C-alpha positions as CSV (number, residue, x, y, z in Angstrom):
1,M,-0.1,-0.1,0.0
2,E,3.0,2.4,0.8
3,Q,4.3,2.2,-2.5
4,V,0.8,3.0,-4.1
5,I,0.7,5.8,-2.2
6,S,4.1,7.3,-2.8
7,R,4.2,6.6,-6.7
8,L,0.9,8.0,-6.9
9,G,1.1,10.8,-4.6
10,I,-2.2,10.1,-3.3
11,S,-3.7,9.9,0.5
12,P,-4.1,6.3,2.1
13,A,-8.0,6.9,1.9
14,T,-7.7,7.2,-1.6
15,A,-5.8,4.2,-1.9
16,R,-8.0,2.2,0.1
17,R,-11.0,3.2,-1.7
18,D,-9.8,2.6,-5.3
19,I,-8.1,-0.6,-4.4
20,N,-11.7,-1.8,-2.9
21,K,-13.3,-0.6,-6.1
22,L,-10.7,-2.4,-8.4
23,D,-11.2,-5.6,-6.4
24,E,-15.0,-5.6,-6.3
25,S,-14.6,-5.1,-10.3
26,G,-12.4,-8.0,-10.4
27,R,-9.5,-6.1,-11.9
28,L,-7.3,-7.1,-8.8
29,K,-7.2,-9.1,-5.8
30,K,-7.4,-7.2,-2.5
31,V,-4.6,-8.5,0.1
32,R,-3.7,-7.4,3.5
33,N,-1.7,-4.2,2.9
34,G,-2.2,-3.9,-0.7
35,A,-3.0,-5.9,-3.9
36,E,-2.3,-8.4,-6.0
37,A,-2.6,-8.6,-10.1
38,I,-4.8,-11.3,-11.1
39,S,-3.6,-13.4,-13.8
40,E,-6.2,-14.1,-16.6
41,Q,-6.7,-17.7,-17.1
42,R,-8.8,-17.8,-20.0
43,P,-8.8,-15.6,-23.3
44,R,-11.2,-12.7,-23.6
45,W,-12.7,-13.9,-26.7
46,S,-14.1,-17.0,-26.9
47,P,-17.1,-18.9,-29.1
48,M,-18.4,-19.7,-25.5
49,N,-18.4,-16.2,-24.2
50,I,-20.2,-15.0,-27.3
51,H,-23.0,-17.7,-27.4
52,Q,-23.4,-17.4,-23.2
53,G,-26.1,-14.5,-23.6
54,A,-28.0,-16.0,-26.7
55,K,-31.5,-17.3,-26.3
56,P,-32.3,-20.9,-27.4
């Protein structure tokens, strides 16, 4: 967390709020005293992704 605060020049409250929002949106994983990048295991595009919203 300290690294985020110092690199971005933001307050601890802003860092916590932004990390919470990014965690909720699935863009990173919130961990004690900071966050971890999420490695994407599946491709962003696949036929399965396209057809999930289709009605039979």
